[in-house]
C-alpha positions as CSV (number, residue, x, y, z in Angstrom):
1,M,-2.6,-2.2,23.7
2,K,-5.4,-2.4,26.4
3,L,-5.8,-5.5,28.3
4,D,-9.1,-6.3,27.6
5,K,-8.2,-6.4,24.0
6,I,-5.5,-9.1,24.5
7,I,-7.6,-10.9,26.6
8,K,-10.4,-10.7,23.7
9,A,-7.6,-12.0,21.5
10,V,-6.9,-15.0,23.2
11,R,-10.5,-15.7,24.2
12,T,-11.3,-15.6,20.4
13,N,-7.8,-17.5,19.1
14,T,-6.5,-14.5,17.5
15,I,-3.4,-13.7,19.7
16,N,-1.1,-14.3,17.2
17,E,-2.5,-11.4,15.2
18,L,-1.5,-9.3,17.9
19,L,2.1,-10.6,17.9
20,S,4.8,-9.0,15.7
21,G,7.0,-11.3,13.3
22,D,9.6,-13.3,15.6
23,L,7.0,-13.4,18.6
24,S,4.0,-15.2,16.7
25,N,6.5,-18.4,16.5
26,T,7.6,-17.6,20.2
27,D,6.1,-20.5,22.9
28,Y,3.8,-18.4,24.8
29,E,5.9,-19.0,28.3
30,N,8.4,-17.2,26.7
31,I,6.2,-13.8,25.8
32,I,5.8,-11.5,29.1
33,L,3.2,-9.0,29.5
34,Y,4.7,-5.7,30.8
35,A,2.4,-2.4,31.4
36,E,3.6,0.7,30.7
37,F,4.6,2.8,33.6
38,T,2.7,0.4,36.2
39,V,0.1,-2.2,35.8
40,S,-3.7,-1.5,35.7
41,T,-6.8,-1.6,33.6
42,D,-6.2,1.4,31.9
43,A,-2.3,0.9,31.2
44,D,-0.8,0.5,27.6
45,Y,0.6,-3.1,27.7
46,K,3.4,-4.2,25.2
47,F,4.7,-7.7,24.9
48,F,8.6,-8.7,25.2
49,R,10.7,-11.8,24.4
50,S,11.8,-13.1,27.7
51,R,15.4,-13.1,28.9
52,N,17.5,-14.0,31.7
53,D,18.3,-10.2,33.0
54,M,14.5,-9.4,32.6
55,S,13.2,-8.3,36.1
56,G,10.0,-6.9,37.7
57,L,10.8,-3.6,35.8
58,L,11.9,-2.6,32.4
59,K,13.1,0.2,30.7
60,E,12.8,0.8,27.0
61,E,13.3,4.0,24.9
62,Q,12.9,5.7,28.2
63,I,10.1,4.5,29.1
64,W,9.3,2.6,32.4
65,F,7.1,-0.9,32.0
66,E,6.1,-3.1,34.9
67,R,6.0,-7.0,34.1
68,L,1.9,-8.5,34.6
69,C,2.7,-11.9,33.7
70,S,3.8,-14.5,31.0
71,L,1.2,-15.2,28.1
72,N,1.1,-18.7,29.1
73,Q,0.3,-17.6,32.5
74,L,-2.7,-15.2,31.1
75,C,-4.0,-18.0,29.1
76,F,-4.2,-20.1,32.3
77,L,-5.5,-17.4,34.4
78,I,-8.4,-16.1,31.6
79,D,-9.6,-20.1,31.3
80,H,-9.6,-20.8,35.4
81,F,-11.6,-17.4,36.1
82,L,-14.0,-18.5,32.7
83,S,-14.5,-22.1,34.4
84,Q,-15.8,-20.7,37.5
85,Y,-17.8,-17.9,36.4
86,G,-18.7,-18.7,33.1
87,R,-19.8,-14.8,31.5
88,K,-17.4,-12.6,32.6
89,T,-16.5,-9.5,29.9
90,D,-13.2,-8.7,29.1
91,D,-12.5,-6.2,31.1
92,I,-14.2,-7.6,34.4
93,L,-11.7,-10.5,33.7
94,A,-8.7,-8.1,33.3
95,I,-9.4,-6.4,36.9
96,D,-9.4,-9.8,38.3
97,I,-6.2,-10.7,36.9
98,I,-4.5,-8.0,37.9
99,D,-5.9,-8.5,41.5
100,H,-5.3,-12.1,41.2
101,L,-1.6,-11.8,40.3
102,D,-1.6,-8.8,42.8
103,N,-2.7,-10.4,45.8
104,Q,-0.4,-13.4,44.7
105,N,2.7,-11.2,44.9
106,N,2.0,-9.9,48.1
């Protein structure tokens, strides 16, 4: 699913509806968002349960995924950007969050 859809679900408190069975009972800090191939606004994102052996890249069924952040961190960043700017749309929030995380990692 696209990042702006995930952001909308966080903003409207419907994120648990997007999480599959076992993830819906998992702490948000232990749910990691990965982008199919590479992090971007156009990428499809998937939730994974955190494991000790996870790194920035993950391969599942011959498809590579790149780590974005934990669901907990995403919730924090959404709240942070909305407290500063108020009326940002979900697609603009997606761009801001990706830029912020990219700058933080460089």
